[in-house]
N, C-alpha and C positions, 0 to 999 in steps of 0.2 A: 759075151757082152751082158753087163748087168741091166736089169729092168730099169726103166725110167722111174725116177722118184718124184713124187708130188708132195710138196710141203704145205701144210694148211695151218692157219692160226684161227681159233674160234672167233666168232663175231664178238663185239664188245662185251655183251652180257652172256656169252655162250661158254660151254665147257668143252673139254677135249673130246667127248663123245657125241657132240652136237651133229656133226656130218653123218654119223652112223644113224642117229635118230631121224635125220631129214631124208635118209634113203640113199645118200651118195655112195656108201659103201656097198650096199645091195646092188645098185645099178652097175657097179664095176666088179662084181663078184667073179665073173668068168675070167677077166684079166688078172685080178689078184690071185685067184687060185691056180691059174696057169703060170704064174711067176712073171707075167708080162708087165706088171706095174706094182709099185710099192707106194703106199700112202703113209704119210707121217702127219701128226697133228701135235703142235707144241703149245701147250696150254700156258706156259709162262710168258709168252709174248703178248698175249691178250691183256693181261694185267698191266703190263708195262707200256702198251701202246697209247696213242692219243690220250 
């Protein structure tokens, strides 16, 4: 069974690495390294949103 996938879009003025800078990636490091979770951040959506 594949790991759950979480999709993120940066905040309106953010960049694709924003969640890493805010500590989200570090807080989920155990699950990510164990292959229990996959994170994706799509920068292109932020520019096209609102």
